[in-house]
C-alpha positions, 0 to 999 in steps of 0.5 A: 486471477486478476482481482478488481475490487468493488467500490467504495467498500469491500470486505472485510477481508483477512489481511496478512499484515493488518488483521480483519480489514474493511477495505475502502476503494476510492477508485472505480469498481470496474478497473484500475487507476494507478501511478504505478503499473507494478508487474506483481499487482494483483489487479493486473496491468493498467492497460488491461483494466481501463475503467469506464465508471467514474470515481466514487464521490466523497458522499458516496464513500461516506454513506457507504462506509457508515452503512457498512459500519452500522451493519458490522456493529450490529452483526459483526465482525469487529474490524481491526482496521479500515484500510484504504486500498483497492484498484490503484492509488488511493491518494490520487482521489481529488477528495482524499483529504476530506474522505480521510476526515470523514473516515476518522469521524465514522471510525470514532463513532462506530469502532473507536478501537479500529485503526485507519490505514492507507496503503500508498505508493508514495507518489503524492506525498509531496502534495501538502493536503495529502501529506497532512491527511496521511499524517492523521491516520494510524497506519501511514503505509508507504511503498519503497520497493527499491532504491535502484532507479533502473530496477524500479522502472522495471518492477513498479513501472511509474507512469509519470515522473518519479524520483527515488530521492524525492520519495525518500525526502518526502518520507523523511518529512513524516518524522517517523510517522510512517511505515515503510512497506517493501516487496521482495521477490524473485524470478524474471520479467522479459528476460531480466532477473528480478531478484531483489533479495541480495545485498546488492539491493538490500543494503542500499535500501536499508541505508534509505530506511535508516535515513527515513527512520519509520516507526516500522518496516513491513516486508512481504512477498507475492501472495496472489497471482501476478500479471506476469507469471515468471515471478516467484515468491522470496523464500522464508529464509531470504525474508528472515535474513532481510528482517534480521538486517532491519532489526539490527537498526532497532526499527521494528519489522514485520514479515509476511511470507 
């Protein structure tokens, strides 16, 4: 079942990777806006969920977030993390840098021990203001599903110009202040084998990870229903094998099965 999140605040939800997570969705509440159209996205395909509502404004996000944090401080639960995620790419919001500034201030006021995380597909990290904002958050989580140009166009389906080499260079510019997040899966899509757990995909990806030198790598697999039903989860053994390869580089890695 496709998940379209409320906006601008949803949850808290329990995240496999982050703990008790209060979601911040900078996209419309009635559809999906993304520079990727991933075949595994829990929000479905872009064309199936075109929004009619507008983006939430900076003030709408700030006031809704403060109200929710006030309620959580009074009634619980205590959030581990405030997570920018939801119905597409959060850094696409024209006031993303200012909203990050507001969020950090509210976090410091209400839950100073909570982390601020951004789940991004990395497509706007070349924008100086976005880069600077991501450099300020606690968990700058950037997607790099593959370094195979042909495969990325089937799996992630970028909607505009996309260069893996430029994405890697953009990630390197964070000088370690980023977390690389990668989806590993199996199965097929329109007759094409989508298994990216073999050395054919893992070894070039690992080379890029070492080049980026992030402070952590997050590897995960399908958790919820996908818009294409021929995809399959990677096995525990396959994910563990990939994680062991990352650990050999002395980069910390987490695995979500």
